[in-house]
Every structure is written in structure tokens, then in C-alpha cells.
C-alpha positions, 0 to 999 in steps of 0.5 A, spaced: 648 121 822 651 114 820 650 108 825 657 105 827 659 098 829 666 094 831 667 087 828 672 083 832 674 078 827 678 071 828 681 068 822 684 061 821 692 061 822 695 064 816 689 068 813 689 074 817 693 078 812 688 076 806 682 077 810 684 084 812 685 086 805 678 083 803 675 087 808 678 094 807 675 094 800 668 093 802 663 100 802 662 102 809 669 100 812 672 106 815 678 102 818 681 095 819 686 094 824 690 087 826 690 086 833 693 082 839 688 078 844 683 073 842 681 076 836 686 077 830 683 084 827 677 089 828 673 093 823 670 099 824 664 100 820 659 106 818 653 106 814 646 109 814 642 104 818 643 098 823 640 094 818 645 096 812 651 094 817 647 087 818 647 086 811 654 088 810 656 083 815 652 077 813 652 078 806 660 081 805 664 079 811 661 072 813 663 069 806 670 071 806 675 065 806 679 065 812 674 068 817 673 063 823 668 067 827 666 074 828 663 078 834 659 085 832 659 090 837 654 096 835 655 103 838 649 105 842 652 112 844 658 116 841 662 122 844 
């Protein structure tokens, strides 16, 4: 069973579209949605382990140009 996380993403002004396109192409990303509110996008990530999710976020998501801030929410129970 795969582990799952939601990543809330705040982007720099005018960069949301490029950030979303870059994240969509990453392995383990099952969805990226543009949202309203304090964050600009939310990514759903599913990988084999929490460590792999952490590695993906720190090594592939954080370096994407245009991202101001992320908050990762790990799923602890799913129905």
C-alpha cells in the first residue's frame, strides 16, 4: 500500500501555471489542482514510503522556480 501526502503550495505572483506544470510531471504526483485561499495549488502525492515522499518534496518540488512556500500534510488514516 502506498503512502499519501498533500502538499499545499504558495507561488510567486504570476508563477502558478508554470509551477503546476512542473509538478505534474514528477513521479508519484497523482494530481495537482489550482485552488483559492492562502495557497495557490495543492498536489496529491502517492509513493511507497514516507521517506520517498520526503525525498521527492525536498529534491524535486522545493527547487522549482516560482515556489514561495510549501506545507506538507501526511495522510495518517484513509477511508
